[in-house]
C-alpha positions in Angstrom: -17.0 -4.6 26.1 -15.8 -3.0 22.6 -15.6 -5.7 19.9 -11.9 -6.6 18.7 -10.2 -7.8 15.3 -11.2 -10.6 13.7 -12.6 -12.3 10.1 -15.7 -10.8 9.1 -15.4 -7.9 11.3 -15.6 -4.8 9.6 -12.5 -2.2 10.8 -11.6 1.6 10.1 -8.1 1.9 10.6 -5.2 5.1 9.4 -1.6 4.5 9.3 2.0 5.5 8.9 4.7 4.0 7.3 8.2 5.6 8.4 11.9 4.4 7.9 13.4 2.6 11.0 16.6 4.0 10.2 16.3 7.8 8.9 12.8 8.2 11.1 11.5 9.8 7.6 7.6 9.4 7.2 7.4 7.3 3.8 3.8 7.2 3.6 0.8 8.8 5.8 -2.8 7.7 5.2 -4.5 9.9 7.7 -8.1 8.7 5.9 -10.4 6.2 7.1 -9.2 2.8 5.2 -12.0 0.7 5.7 -11.9 -3.3 5.3 -13.4 -6.4 6.1 -10.2 -8.5 8.1 -10.5 -12.2 6.7 -11.7 -10.9 3.4 -9.2 -8.0 2.1 -6.1 -8.4 3.1 -5.2 -4.4 2.0 -1.7 -4.8 4.3 1.1 -6.9 4.3 0.4 -10.4 6.6 2.3 -9.5 9.2 0.4 -6.4 9.6 -2.9 -7.6 9.6 -1.8 -10.7 12.5 -1.0 -7.8 14.6 -3.9 -6.0 14.4 -6.0 -9.5 15.6 -7.1 -9.0 19.0 -7.0 -5.4 19.1 -9.8 -3.2 19.2 -10.8 0.6 18.5 -8.7 3.4 20.0 -5.6 0.9 19.8 -3.0 2.1 18.4 0.0 -0.1 17.3 3.3 -0.8 16.3 4.6 -3.4 13.3 8.0 -3.6 12.1 8.3 -4.1 8.6 11.7 -5.9 6.6 10.5 -4.4 3.5 13.8 -6.9 2.1 11.9 -9.6 3.4 8.9 -8.8 1.7 10.1 -7.3 -1.5 13.9 -8.5 -1.4 17.4 -6.5 -2.3 17.3 -3.6 -4.1 17.8 -4.3 -7.3 20.5 -2.0 -9.3 19.4 -3.5 -12.7 15.7 -2.2 -12.2 17.2 1.5 -12.5 17.4 3.1 -15.4 18.6 7.1 -16.5 17.7 8.6 -20.0 17.9 12.3 -21.8 14.6 13.8 -20.6 14.2 14.5 -24.2 13.2 10.3 -24.3 10.3 10.6 -22.0 6.7 11.5 -22.7 5.7 15.0 -21.5 3.3 13.7 -18.8 5.8 11.1 -17.0 8.4 14.1 -16.3 7.8 14.8 -13.1 9.5 12.5 -9.6 6.5 10.3 -8.0 5.1 9.4 -11.0 4.3 6.0 -11.6 5.0 4.0 -15.1 3.9 1.2 -16.3 6.1 -0.5 -18.4 6.2 -3.4 -20.3 8.9 -5.9 -21.2 9.7 -8.3 -24.6 8.3 -11.0 -23.1 4.7 -9.0 -22.1 5.6 -8.9 -18.2 4.6 -5.3 -17.3 6.3 -3.9 -13.7 5.8 0.2 -12.6 8.4 1.9 -11.9 8.4 5.4 -10.3 9.8 8.7 -11.9 12.9 9.4 -8.8 14.9 12.3 -10.5 14.5 14.2 -12.7 16.5 17.5 -14.1 17.2 19.5 -17.2 18.7 17.0 -19.3 17.8 13.3 -17.6 15.2 11.4 -15.3 15.3 8.6 -13.7 12.8 5.4 -13.4 13.3 2.9 -10.3 11.3 -0.6 -11.0 11.9 -1.3 -6.9 9.4 -1.4 -4.6 9.9 1.6 -3.0 10.4 -0.4 0.9 12.2 -3.1 -0.3 15.9 -2.3 1.6 14.2 -0.8 4.2 13.4 -1.8 7.3 10.0 0.2 8.6 7.1 0.8 11.3 3.9 1.0 10.0 1.9 2.8 13.1 -1.1 1.8 13.0 -4.4 4.1 14.6 -7.4 1.7 14.5 -10.9 4.0 14.7 -13.6 1.1 14.5 -14.1 -2.5 15.3 -18.1 -3.6 13.5 -19.2 -6.9 12.2 -19.1 -6.0 8.6 -22.3 -6.0 6.8 -23.0 -8.6 4.4 -22.8 -6.5 1.0 -19.6 -4.7 3.0 -18.1 -9.2 3.4 -19.0 -9.7 -0.6 -16.9 -6.2 -1.3 -14.1 -7.1 1.2 -14.8 -2.9 2.2 -16.1 0.3 2.7 -19.8 0.5 0.2 -19.6 4.2 -1.2 -23.1 5.6 -0.8 -24.7 6.5 -4.3 -21.7 3.9 -5.7 -22.5 1.9 -8.8 -20.9 -1.2 -7.9 -21.9 -5.0 -9.3 -19.6 -6.9 -5.5 -19.7 -9.9 -7.8 -16.9 -8.5 -10.5 -15.0 -7.5 -7.4 -11.4 -9.5 -7.3 -8.6 -9.6 -5.0 -5.9 -8.3 -7.0 
């Protein structure tokens, strides 16, 4: 009998996120992503809930309403500026820029458009305002080692990590 996903189990999986409306794949993780179920919530809570009770070899689809998780798009978080006002290292579509407002709050913005004269950044989560489908393929389910439980996921051989310093973000 194969092991099922439950708290304390080490899980390796791959996934892709598809926009339900357009059918376009928004992101794909093809290398195994390892975590300890119930100790390291790396995906949306509704995805973790759907993984419970599943086993290696299962492929599941989980619909996610981006509005529910991230809220609706906020167009006031989209800015366009003259390209000469933007440092050279940020002049590439897809670049992430961490910005701080006058109250010291930070937010990540993504460069979404660029031409010869202007550059546009967007502070909305890329999934807000979208309905997406997570398609997950479960590769491994096994008991997590004590070290993996402390770290919340896979331990890379040779890595010099003090698990007491790790905490959820």
